[in-house]
MIVO-551659 format. One line per 2 residues: their letters; for each residue y, x, z of N, C-alpha, C. Coordinates in steps of 0.1 Angstrom, whole numbers, plus 5000, padded with zeros to 4 digits. Each point is the difference from the previous one (the first is absolute). Layout:
BEGIN
A> Y,X,Z,Y,X,Z,Y,X,Z; ...
***
This chain:
BEGIN
MK> 5120,5026,5179,4994,4987,5003,4985,5002,4998; 4992,4998,5010,4985,5002,4999,4993,4987,4996
IF> 5005,4989,5003,4994,4987,4996,5010,4992,4991; 4996,4995,4989,5009,4992,4992,4992,4988,4993
GP> 5007,4989,4998,4994,4989,4994,4997,4988,5010; 4991,4991,4996,4992,5000,4987,5009,4999,4988
VP> 4995,5007,4989,5007,4999,4987,4990,4996,4990; 5004,4993,4989,4991,4995,4990,4995,5012,4991
SR> 4988,5000,4997,4994,5010,4992,4989,4994,4991; 5001,5003,4987,4990,4993,4991,4986,5005,5002
RL> 4999,5013,5005,4987,5005,5003,4994,4994,5013; 5009,4998,5010,4996,4998,5014,5004,4987,5006
GM> 5007,4991,4992,5005,4988,5005,5012,5003,5009; 5000,4995,5013,5010,5003,5010,4996,5012,5008
SL> 5007,5010,4999,4996,5013,5006,5010,5005,5011; 4994,5003,5012,5008,5006,5011,4998,5015,4999
GV> 5011,5007,4997,4999,5015,4998,5001,5008,5012; 4992,5010,5001,4999,5010,5011,5003,5014,4994
NN> 5011,5006,5005,5004,5013,4996,4996,5010,5010; 4988,5007,4997,4994,5009,5010,5004,5014,4998
IP> 5010,5003,4991,5004,5014,4997,5015,5000,5000; 5006,5011,5007,5015,5001,4999,5004,5002,4986
YK> 5013,4997,4998,5006,4999,4987,4997,5012,4991; 4993,4997,4988,4998,5010,4990,4992,5012,5003
IC> 4991,4999,5010,4991,5011,5002,4987,4997,4991; 4998,5008,4990,4990,4996,4990,4993,5012,4995
TY> 4989,4997,4993,4992,5010,4993,5005,5002,4986; 5007,4990,4995,5006,5001,4986,5015,4998,5001
SC> 5007,5004,4989,5014,4998,4999,5001,4994,4986; 4995,4988,4998,4999,4994,4986,5014,4998,4994
VY> 5001,5003,4987,5012,4999,4993,5006,4986,5000; 4992,4990,5001,5004,4986,4999,5003,4994,5013
CQ> 4997,5007,5011,5001,4993,5014,5013,4993,5002; 4999,4987,5004,5012,4992,5001,5007,5003,5014
IG> 4995,5007,5009,5007,5003,5012,5004,5015,5001; 5000,5007,4988,5005,5013,5000,4990,5011,5001
KA> 5005,5012,4999,4991,5012,5001,4995,5002,5014; 4988,5006,5001,4994,5003,5012,5008,5008,5009
VR> 5002,4996,5013,5008,5008,5009,4991,5012,5005; 4988,4997,5002,4990,5011,5004,4987,4997,4994
MQ> 4995,5011,4993,4987,4999,4994,4989,5008,5008; 4989,4994,5001,4989,5006,5007,4987,4994,4996
SE> 4989,5007,5003,4986,4994,4998,4993,4999,5013; 5005,5007,5011,4993,5000,5013,5003,4987,5007
RQ> 4990,4993,5005,5001,4988,5007,5005,5003,5014; 5007,4990,5006,5005,5002,5013,5003,4986,5006
AF> 5002,4999,5013,5004,4988,5007,5015,4997,4998; 5004,4988,4998,5014,4996,4998,5003,4990,5011
YN> 4997,4987,4998,5003,4990,5009,4987,4996,5008; 5002,4995,5012,4989,4995,5008,4994,4987,4994
PE> 4987,4999,4997,4995,4988,4994,5001,4988,5009; 5000,5002,5014,5001,4989,5009,5014,4994,4999
EL> 5010,5009,4999,5014,4995,4999,5002,4993,4986; 4994,5005,4990,5001,4993,4987,4993,4986,5001
LL> 4989,4999,5006,4993,4987,5002,5009,4990,5008; 5007,5005,5010,5008,4991,5008,5012,4995,4991
EV> 5005,5009,4992,5011,4996,4991,4996,4990,4990; 4987,5001,4995,4995,4991,4990,4998,4986,5007
EE> 4994,5000,5012,4998,4988,5007,5013,4993,5003; 5011,5007,5004,5013,4995,5002,5006,4994,4987
AL> 4998,5007,4989,5005,4995,4987,4993,4987,4996; 4987,4999,5002,4992,4988,4997,5004,4988,5009
QK> 5004,5003,5012,5004,4989,5009,5013,4994,4995; 5009,5009,4994,5013,4995,4995,4998,4992,4987
VQ> 4989,5001,4993,4999,4993,4987,4987,4992,5000; 4998,4993,5011,4988,4992,5002,4999,4989,4989
NV> 5011,4996,4995,5000,4989,4990,4997,5006,4986; 4999,5013,4998,4997,5006,4987,4986,5006,5000
HT> 4992,4995,4991,4986,5005,4999,5000,5014,4995; 4993,5009,5006,4999,5014,4997,4986,5003,4994
DY> 4999,5004,4988,4987,5003,4993,4995,5014,5004; 5009,5010,5001,4996,5013,5003,5010,5007,5009
IT> 4995,5009,5008,5008,5010,5006,4998,5013,4992; 5011,5005,4994,4999,5010,4990,5006,5013,5005
IV> 4992,5011,5001,5005,5013,5003,5006,5006,4987; 5013,5000,4999,5007,5004,4988,5013,5007,5004
PD> 4999,5013,5004,5012,5007,5006,5009,5006,4990; 5010,5006,5004,5009,5008,4992,4995,5014,4997
GE> 4988,5002,5002,4993,5013,4997,4985,4997,4997; 4992,5009,5001,4985,4998,4998,4993,4996,5012
PT> 4994,4988,5001,4994,4995,5012,4989,5008,5006; 4992,5007,4991,4989,5008,5004,5003,5013,5007
LD> 5013,5003,5000,5004,5012,5008,4999,4997,5015; 5000,4988,5003,4999,4996,5014,4986,5002,5005
IN> 4998,5009,5010,4987,5003,5005,4994,4989,5008; 5009,4990,5004,4995,4989,5007,4998,4987,4992
LG> 4999,5002,4987,4999,4989,4990,4988,4991,5004; 4989,5006,5002,4988,4992,5003,5001,4992,5013
VL> 5006,5006,5010,5003,4993,5012,5009,4988,4998; 5011,5003,4992,5010,4990,4997,4993,4988,4993
IR> 4992,5003,4990,4994,4989,4992,4991,4991,5010; 4992,5007,5008,4991,4993,5009,5009,4991,5010
RL> 5011,5006,5005,5008,4992,5010,5007,4988,4993; 5005,5002,4988,5006,4990,4992,4990,4988,4997
KT> 4988,5003,4998,4990,4990,4996,4997,4991,5012; 5003,5004,5012,4998,4991,5011,5009,4988,5000
VG> 5011,5001,4992,5009,4989,4999,4994,4988,4993; 4990,5003,4991,4993,4990,4993,5005,4997,4986
IP> 5008,5010,4995,5005,4999,4986,4995,5012,4993; 4995,4998,4987,4995,5012,4992,5011,5011,4999
VA> 4995,5012,5000,5008,5012,4999,4999,5007,4986; 5011,5003,4994,5001,5007,4987,5007,5013,5002
VI> 4996,5010,4992,5006,5013,5000,5004,5003,4985; 5012,5004,4998,5005,5005,4987,5001,5015,5000
TN> 4991,5007,4993,5000,5015,5001,5002,5006,4986; 5006,5012,5000,5001,5008,4988,4987,5008,4997
SS> 4990,4998,5008,4986,5006,4998,4999,5015,5002; 5011,5007,5003,5000,5014,5000,4991,5007,5010
LI> 4997,4993,5011,4992,5006,5011,4986,4994,5000; 4997,4991,4991,4988,4993,5000,4987,5009,4997
FQ> 5003,5013,4997,4989,5009,4998,4994,5004,5014; 5007,4997,5011,4995,5003,5013,4991,4988,5005
ET> 4988,5004,5005,4991,4990,5004,5006,4991,5012; 5007,5006,5009,5006,4993,5011,5010,4989,4995
VR> 5008,5004,4990,5009,4991,4994,4993,4988,4993; 4989,5003,4993,4992,4989,4994,4994,4991,5010
DE> 4995,5006,5011,4995,4991,5011,5010,4991,5006; 5012,5006,5002,5011,4992,5006,5004,4989,4991
LG> 5003,5003,4987,5004,4990,4990,4989,4989,4999; 4987,5004,5001,4989,4991,4999,5000,4989,5010
EA> 5008,5001,5011,5001,4990,5010,5010,4989,4996; 5008,5002,4990,5010,4990,4995,4992,4990,4992
DY> 5007,4988,4998,4995,4989,4992,5004,5002,4985; 5011,5007,4998,5005,5001,4987,5006,5014,4999
VS> 4997,5007,4989,5006,5013,4998,5005,5001,4985; 5012,5005,4998,5005,5002,4987,5002,5015,4999
VK> 4993,5006,4989,5001,5014,4997,5008,5003,4988; 5008,5010,5000,5009,5004,4989,4993,5009,4990
ID> 5001,4997,4987,4994,5009,4990,5010,5001,4989; 5010,5009,5000,5010,5001,4990,4996,5009,4989
AI> 4990,5009,5002,4997,5010,4989,4986,5005,5003; 4993,5004,4989,4987,5007,5000,5001,5014,4997
TD> 5010,5004,4992,5002,5014,4997,5009,5007,5010; 4997,5012,5003,5007,5007,5011,5015,5002,4997
LT> 5003,5003,4988,5014,5003,4996,5009,4987,5002; 4994,4989,4995,5007,4987,5001,5002,4996,5015
WK> 4989,5002,5008,5000,4997,5014,5012,5007,5007; 5001,5013,4997,5010,5008,5007,5014,4996,4995
KI> 5001,4996,4988,5014,4996,4995,5004,4987,5006; 4991,4990,5002,5003,4987,5005,5000,5000,5015
DR> 4989,5004,5007,4999,4998,5014,5005,5012,5008; 5001,5011,4994,5006,5013,5006,4993,5002,5014
PY> 4987,5002,5000,4992,5001,5013,5004,5013,5008; 4996,4999,5013,5001,5011,5009,4991,5011,4994
KT> 5004,5013,5002,4994,5011,4994,4985,5002,5003; 4995,4995,5011,4986,5002,5003,4991,4990,4994
LK> 5006,4989,4994,4991,4989,4995,4995,5003,4986; 4988,4995,4997,4994,5001,4987,4996,4987,4994
LK> 5003,4997,4988,4998,4987,4993,4985,4997,5000; 4992,5010,4997,4985,4998,4999,4995,4995,5013
ST> 5004,5006,5011,4996,4995,5013,5004,4986,5003; 5012,4997,4996,5004,4986,5002,4992,4990,4992
LD> 4997,5003,4987,4993,4991,4992,4985,4999,5005; 4994,5011,5004,4987,4999,5006,5000,4992,5012
GI> 5010,5001,5008,5001,4993,5013,5001,4985,4997; 5008,4996,4990,5001,4986,4996,4986,4994,4997
RR> 4992,5008,4992,4987,4996,4996,4991,4998,5012; 5000,5009,5009,4992,5000,5012,5004,4988,5009
FR> 5013,4998,5001,5005,4989,5008,4995,4987,4995; 5000,4998,4987,4996,4988,4993,4986,4996,5003
KG> 4991,5011,5000,4986,4997,5002,4997,4995,5014; 5008,5004,5010,4997,4996,5014,5009,4989,5005
FS> 5010,4995,4992,5009,4990,5005,4996,4986,4997; 4999,4991,5010,4996,4986,4997,5011,4990,5000
GK> 5012,5005,5002,5012,4991,4999,5005,4999,4986; 5012,4995,4999,5007,4998,4987,5007,5012,4996
LT> 4997,5006,4988,5006,5012,4995,5008,4997,4987; 5012,5004,5000,5008,4999,4988,5006,5014,4997
TE> 5004,5002,4987,5007,5012,4996,5014,4997,4995; 5009,5010,5001,5013,4998,4995,5004,5013,4992
TM> 5005,4998,4988,5004,5010,4991,5014,4998,4996; 5009,5010,5003,5014,4999,4997,5002,5006,4986
LV> 5005,4993,4991,5003,5005,4986,5014,5005,4999; 5002,5012,4996,5013,5007,4999,5002,5004,4985
KG> 5011,4997,4995,5003,5003,4986,4999,5015,4998; 4992,5004,4989,5000,5014,4996,4990,5008,5009
LN> 4994,4994,5010,4991,5008,5009,4986,4996,4999; 4997,4987,5002,4986,4995,5000,4998,4988,4992
DT> 5009,4997,4990,5000,4988,4993,4994,5001,4986; 4994,5011,4996,4994,5002,4987,4986,4993,5000
AD> 4996,4996,4989,4987,4994,4998,4989,5009,5006; 5000,5013,4997,4990,5009,5005,5000,5001,5015
EL> 5011,5001,5006,5001,5001,5015,4995,4987,5006; 5005,4989,4995,4996,4987,5005,4985,4997,4999
TR> 4994,5005,4989,4986,4998,4998,4992,5008,5010; 5004,5012,5003,4994,5009,5010,5000,4993,5014
IA> 5012,4995,5003,5002,4993,5013,4991,4988,5001; 5000,4992,4989,4992,4987,5000,4985,5003,5001
DF> 4996,5011,4993,4985,5003,5001,4996,5004,5014; 5009,5007,5007,4997,5004,5013,5000,4988,5009
IK> 5010,4991,4999,5000,4988,5008,4989,4991,4998; 4995,5000,4987,4988,4992,4997,4988,5004,5009
DV> 4998,5013,5002,4989,5005,5008,5003,4996,5015; 5012,5000,5004,5003,4996,5014,4998,4985,5002
DP> 5001,4992,4990,4997,4986,5000,5008,4992,5011; 5013,5000,5000,5008,4993,5009,5000,4985,4997
ET> 5004,4992,5010,5000,4985,4998,5012,4998,4990; 5011,5007,5001,5011,4999,4991,5006,5013,4998
AY> 5004,5003,4988,5007,5013,4997,5015,4995,4997; 5009,5005,5007,5014,4997,4998,5008,5011,4993
LS> 5008,4995,4991,5009,5009,4992,5014,4998,5005; 5006,5011,5005,5014,4999,5005,5010,5007,4991
IP> 5012,4997,5001,5011,5008,4994,5011,5001,5010; 5008,5011,4998,5012,5001,5009,5010,4989,4998
TR> 5003,4992,5010,5009,4989,4999,5013,5002,5009; 5000,5010,5008,5011,5003,5008,5005,5015,4998
PP> 5012,5004,5005,5004,5013,4997,4990,5011,5006; 4995,5009,4991,4990,5009,5004,5005,5012,5007
AV> 4991,5008,5005,5004,5012,5008,5006,5011,4990; 4996,5000,4988,5005,5010,4990,5007,4992,4989
SG> 5012,5004,4998,5008,4994,4989,4994,5002,4987; 5001,4990,4991,4994,5001,4987,4986,4995,4999
VL> 4994,4996,5011,4987,4995,5000,5001,4985,4996; 4993,4996,4989,5001,4987,4995,4986,4993,4998
PP> 5000,4987,4999,4988,4993,4997,4997,5001,4985; 4987,5000,4995,4998,5000,4986,5006,4987,4993
DE> 5001,5001,4987,5005,4988,4994,4989,4989,4999; 5003,4988,4996,4990,4989,5001,4988,5002,4991
EA> 5002,5007,4989,4989,5003,4991,4990,5008,5007; 5004,5011,5007,4991,5008,5008,4993,4993,5011
IN> 5008,4992,5007,4995,4992,5011,4989,4990,4995; 5003,4994,4989,4990,4991,4994,4987,5007,4996
EG> 5002,5012,4994,4988,5008,4996,4992,5004,5012; 5007,5004,5010,4993,5004,5013,4992,4989,5005
YH> 5006,4988,5000,4992,4988,5005,4987,4998,4992; 5001,5001,4987,4989,4998,4992,4989,5011,5001
IF> 5005,5012,5001,4990,5011,5002,4992,4998,5013; 5007,4996,5011,4994,4997,5013,4991,4988,4998
SK> 5004,4989,4994,4993,4988,4999,4987,5001,4992; 4999,5010,4991,4988,5002,4993,4989,5006,5009
RL> 5004,5006,5011,4990,5007,5009,4999,4993,5013; 5009,4992,5004,5000,4994,5013,5001,4985,5000
SS> 4994,4993,5009,5000,4985,5000,5012,4994,5005; 5008,5007,5008,5012,4994,5006,5011,5011,5000
VE> 5010,4997,4992,5012,5009,4999,5013,4992,5001; 5009,5004,5008,5013,4993,5002,5011,5010,5000
YL> 5012,4996,4996,5012,5007,5003,5004,4998,5015; 5006,5010,5005,5006,5000,5013,5014,5005,4999
TG> 5009,4991,4997,5013,5005,4996,5012,4997,5010; 4996,4995,5011,5011,4996,5009,5005,4986,4998
YE> 4996,4994,4989,5004,4986,4997,4989,4991,5006; 5003,4993,5011,4991,4991,5007,5001,4986,4995
GN> 4996,4998,4987,5001,4986,4995,4988,4992,5004; 5001,4987,4998,4989,4991,5004,4989,5000,4989
AF> 4994,5011,4998,4991,5002,4989,4988,4991,5001; 4995,4996,4988,4988,4992,4998,5001,4985,5005
SS> 5012,4996,5005,5001,4986,5003,5011,4994,4992; 4998,4987,4996,5010,4994,4992,5011,4993,5008
TG> 5012,5003,4997,5011,4994,5007,5005,4987,4992; 4995,4999,4988,5005,4990,4991,5013,5004,4993
NA> 5004,5012,5003,5011,5007,4993,4995,5011,4992; 5000,4998,4986,4993,5009,4991,5006,5014,5001
AE> 5013,5001,5001,5007,5013,5001,4995,5008,5012; 5000,4993,5012,4996,5006,5012,4986,5005,5000
DI> 4991,4991,4994,4986,5003,4999,4998,5012,4991; 5007,5001,4989,4998,5011,4991,5004,5013,5006
LS> 5012,5000,5007,5004,5012,5007,4991,5004,5011; 4995,4990,5007,4991,5003,5011,4987,5006,4996
IT> 4994,4995,4990,4987,5005,4995,5002,5013,4993; 5010,5002,4992,5002,5012,4992,5005,5012,5009
AV> 5003,4997,5013,5003,5011,5009,4987,5005,5006; 4989,4993,4997,4987,5005,5005,4991,5006,4989
HP> 5001,4994,4988,4993,5005,4989,5006,4994,4987; 4998,5006,4988,5005,4995,4988,4994,4986,4996
MR> 5007,4992,4994,4995,4987,4995,4999,5001,4984; 4989,4997,4995,4999,5000,4985,5007,4988,4995
ED> 5004,5000,4988,5009,4990,4994,4993,4986,5001; 4987,5000,4997,4993,4987,5001,5000,4994,5014
AV> 4999,5009,5010,5000,4996,5014,5014,4994,5004; 5011,5006,4994,5013,4995,5003,5002,4986,4993
WA> 4995,4998,4988,5000,4987,4994,4992,4990,5008; 4989,5004,5005,4992,4990,5008,5008,4996,5012
LL> 5007,5009,5007,5008,4996,5012,5011,4991,4996; 5007,5003,4988,5010,4991,4996,4995,4986,4996
DK> 4989,4999,4995,4994,4987,4997,4998,4992,5013; 4996,5007,5010,4997,4993,5013,5013,4994,5006
TG> 5011,5008,4998,5013,4995,5006,5008,4992,4990; 4996,5000,4987,5007,4992,4990,5013,5007,4996
DS> 5000,5013,5001,5012,5008,4996,4998,5006,4987; 5012,5005,4994,4999,5006,4987,5001,5016,5001
WS> 4998,5006,4989,5000,5015,4999,5014,5005,5003; 5010,4992,5000,5014,5004,5002,5001,5006,5014
IV> 4992,4996,5009,5000,5006,5014,4997,5015,4999; 4990,5003,4993,4996,5014,4998,5012,5008,4994
ET> 5005,4995,4989,5011,5006,4993,5012,5003,5010; 5003,4990,5008,5011,5001,5010,4997,5011,5010
LI> 4988,5001,5005,4996,5010,5010,5001,5014,4993; 4997,5001,4988,5001,5013,4993,5015,5004,4998
EQ> 5008,4990,4996,5015,5002,4999,5006,5004,5013; 4995,4994,5011,5005,5004,5013,4995,5013,5006
KS> 4991,5006,4991,4994,5013,5004,4991,4999,5013; 4994,4988,5001,4991,4997,5011,4985,5002,4996
LQ> 4998,4999,4986,4987,5000,4995,5000,5010,4988; 4989,5007,4998,4998,5010,4989,4988,4996,4992
ES> 5002,5001,4987,4989,4998,4990,4994,5014,4997; 4986,5000,5000,4993,5013,4997,4988,4997,4992
TY> 4995,5009,4992,4988,4998,4992,4990,5010,5004; 4987,4995,5001,4989,5009,5003,4987,4994,4994
GG> 4993,5008,4993,4987,4996,4995,5001,4988,4990; 5012,5000,4993,5002,4989,4990,5004,4987,5006
HR> 5003,5000,5012,5005,4987,5007,5014,5002,5006; 5007,4990,5000,5014,5000,5006,4999,4996,5015
YY> 5006,5008,5008,5000,4997,5015,5014,4999,5005; 5001,4993,5011,5013,4999,5007,4998,5005,5014
LR> 5010,5008,5005,4999,5005,5014,5014,5000,5005; 5001,4998,5013,5013,5000,5007,5007,5014,4997
KF> 5013,4999,4997,5007,5013,4997,5004,5007,5013; 4994,5012,5002,5002,5007,5012,5011,5010,4998
TK> 5001,5007,4989,5009,5011,4998,5014,4994,4996; 5010,5007,5004,5014,4996,4996,5006,5011,4992
***
């Protein structure tokens, strides 16, 4: 399926997806990939689908959902989108529809000037930064043999300098691989220099490509959030839980789960929310008993975050 949606996305609102790469042709074979191991790995760009045909399919899809507002047309395939040598043409053609275009990339080919130029035509670009050290990068992302981490990181820096659209970063946290304070600090320091609008922290929430790959425990997730927050102005979880974050439903339990799926809530903030709704602390206790909420301590304060690990 080349076109899918629109689907709800916390990053992008209602997003119509465009799959410009055949199934699992990628530059990486990430251990946590939710759609399985790469079928074919490569770093050489080539033509896959005709951009004009993809545009027609997008227009047809939008005709069918005229009653649904679409915030972005998002190029987010089952492989790495920048492998498509027609990416720039595709972005330009999609923009004629009048809806902003986003690209979700693993950043592996961003060291190429042509790739940076093509990505620069998008309105929104998300780049992946799972590791700063070479060994960790190879363990998590398992890159194609010709790729170099230093080139990728340098490419991200160069892209940032010339990009006028909205840039975000995404870092997947994997238990035992990149969830130590030292590794997270290195990543956060690099992302600080990139200066994205928002830095997203992800965890594996669906069956991964490699068995035994697990999300960090909540203590490590909380620590990661705070390490990032000390260096970056906007940090959020991206966990697959699309709650109604930051809006009050009048239901304290729903509000707490919604907000803590995006970032930890300090104990005093939880109390403030309960005061607004006139509820008691027993709601928090119930959520903990139900294993929906996790208590964690950082910097001498008690925090609450949605329980992601099982």
